[in-house]
C-alpha positions in Angstrom: -30.2 -43.7 -70.7 -32.4 -46.2 -68.3 -29.1 -47.5 -67.2 -27.9 -43.9 -66.3 -31.0 -43.1 -64.3 -30.9 -46.7 -62.3 -27.3 -45.5 -61.3 -28.3 -42.3 -60.7 -31.4 -43.8 -58.1 -29.0 -46.1 -56.5 -26.5 -43.3 -55.0 -27.3 -42.3 -51.2 -27.3 -39.0 -50.6 -24.1 -37.3 -49.2 -23.2 -37.8 -45.7 -21.4 -34.7 -43.8 -19.2 -36.2 -41.2 -20.3 -35.6 -37.0 -18.8 -32.2 -36.4 -15.7 -32.2 -34.1 -16.5 -32.2 -30.5 -15.1 -29.9 -28.1 -15.0 -32.1 -25.0 -13.2 -33.9 -24.0 -10.4 -31.6 -24.9 -6.8 -31.8 -25.4 -4.6 -32.2 -22.3 -2.6 -29.2 -23.2 -5.9 -26.8 -23.0 -6.8 -28.8 -19.4 -3.1 -27.2 -18.6 -3.5 -24.0 -19.8 -7.0 -23.7 -17.7 -5.8 -24.9 -14.6 -2.6 -22.5 -14.8 -5.0 -19.7 -15.2 -7.0 -20.5 -12.4 -3.5 -21.0 -10.2 -2.5 -17.4 -11.7 -5.6 -16.0 -10.5 -5.1 -17.5 -6.9 -2.0 -16.6 -6.5 -2.6 -13.0 -7.7 -5.9 -12.7 -5.6 -4.0 -13.9 -2.5 -1.0 -11.4 -3.3 -3.2 -8.5 -3.8 -5.3 -9.3 -0.5 -2.1 -9.8 1.5 -0.8 -6.3 0.2 -4.0 -4.6 1.0 -4.3 -6.1 4.4 -0.6 -4.9 5.5 -1.3 -1.7 3.9 -4.4 -0.8 6.2 -2.7 0.7 8.8 -1.5 3.6 6.6 -5.2 4.0 5.7 -6.2 4.2 8.9 -3.4 6.7 9.9 -3.9 8.6 7.6 -7.5 8.9 8.2 -6.8 9.7 11.7 -4.5 12.8 10.9 -7.0 14.1 8.5 -9.2 13.9 11.7 -6.6 15.5 13.5 -5.9 18.7 10.9 -10.1 18.9 11.5 -9.8 19.2 15.0 -7.3 21.6 14.8 -9.5 24.1 12.7 -11.9 24.2 16.0 -9.5 24.5 18.9 -6.6 26.6 16.7 -3.9 25.1 19.5 -0.6 24.3 17.8 0.6 22.7 21.1 -2.1 20.2 20.9 -1.6 20.0 17.3 2.0 18.6 17.9 1.3 16.4 20.4 -1.6 14.7 18.6 0.9 14.2 15.5 3.7 13.0 17.6 1.3 10.5 19.2 0.1 9.1 15.8 3.9 9.2 14.4 4.8 6.9 17.5 2.0 4.5 17.3 2.6 3.7 13.7 6.3 3.6 14.3 5.9 0.9 17.1 3.3 -1.0 15.2 5.7 -1.2 12.1 9.4 -0.9 13.6 9.2 -2.7 17.0 12.8 -4.1 16.5 14.2 -0.2 17.1 12.0 0.4 20.6 10.7 3.6 18.8 8.7 4.3 21.8 12.0 5.8 24.1 13.0 8.0 20.8 12.7 11.8 21.7 13.6 15.1 20.0 16.8 14.7 17.9 16.9 10.8 17.7 13.4 10.4 17.0 13.3 13.2 14.2 16.6 11.5 13.1 14.5 8.2 13.0 11.6 10.1 11.3 13.6 11.0 8.6 15.8 7.9 8.1 12.6 6.1 7.3 11.4 8.1 4.6 12.7 7.4 1.1 16.4 8.2 0.0 14.2 10.8 -2.7 11.8 12.1 0.0 14.0 12.7 3.1 14.8 16.3 2.3 11.2 17.0 3.1 11.9 14.7 6.3 13.6 17.9 7.5 10.2 19.6 8.8 10.2 17.0 11.7 12.2 19.5 13.5 9.0 21.2 14.0 8.5 18.6 16.4 10.7 19.4 19.0 8.6 22.3 19.6 6.2 19.9 21.9 9.0 20.5 24.6 8.1 24.1 24.8 5.5 25.4 27.5 4.0 27.3 24.2 4.3 26.5 20.7 3.5 28.8 18.3 3.4 27.2 14.6 3.3 29.6 11.4 0.6 28.5 9.1 3.9 27.9 6.6 5.1 25.4 9.3 1.8 24.1 10.3 1.1 22.8 6.9 4.5 21.6 6.2 4.6 19.4 9.3 1.4 18.3 8.3 2.6 17.3 4.8 5.5 15.6 6.1 3.2 13.5 8.5 1.5 12.4 5.6 4.1 11.8 3.4 5.8 9.7 6.4 2.6 7.6 6.8 2.5 7.1 2.9 6.1 6.4 2.4 8.1 5.3 5.4 9.9 2.0 4.7 11.0 -0.6 6.8 14.4 -0.8 5.1 16.5 1.2 7.7 20.1 1.7 9.4 21.4 -1.1 10.9 22.5 0.3 14.6 20.2 2.4 16.6 23.5 4.9 17.3 22.7 5.6 13.9 20.0 8.1 14.7 21.8 10.6 17.0 
């Protein structure tokens, strides 16, 4: 029995192996981390460009709301038509410089506004006919016409597309 106790006394304590370190990590994890960082960077750039490219739309919508607010104080339909037309022209000139939109008037202008709407929304663009009244001495719009014009303008400001007909003559 003494031999058994001597043998037990000579045993060393059980030692656990060292914990596995997280660093340095395997190369696959470095590649994954780099891919995630690159994806976040690219998405951030795309989002920034999208926000920047649509800034003019947000400013135009704010301006339209201001025009509508001003109308509530002066109630002049002619002035409302002129201000909406100026707003639409300024946005069109900025967004479609190749079409020389500044020279468009009446039918050609209305056709241009309708053509630059998405196909599904073009029927709503027919309200731009009301802009033709800008050339009358006194324009009188009904409440329905005025609201339809403002809604169509808002729709155009938010949804106009750069994809367009090939020739300027297509607007006649």
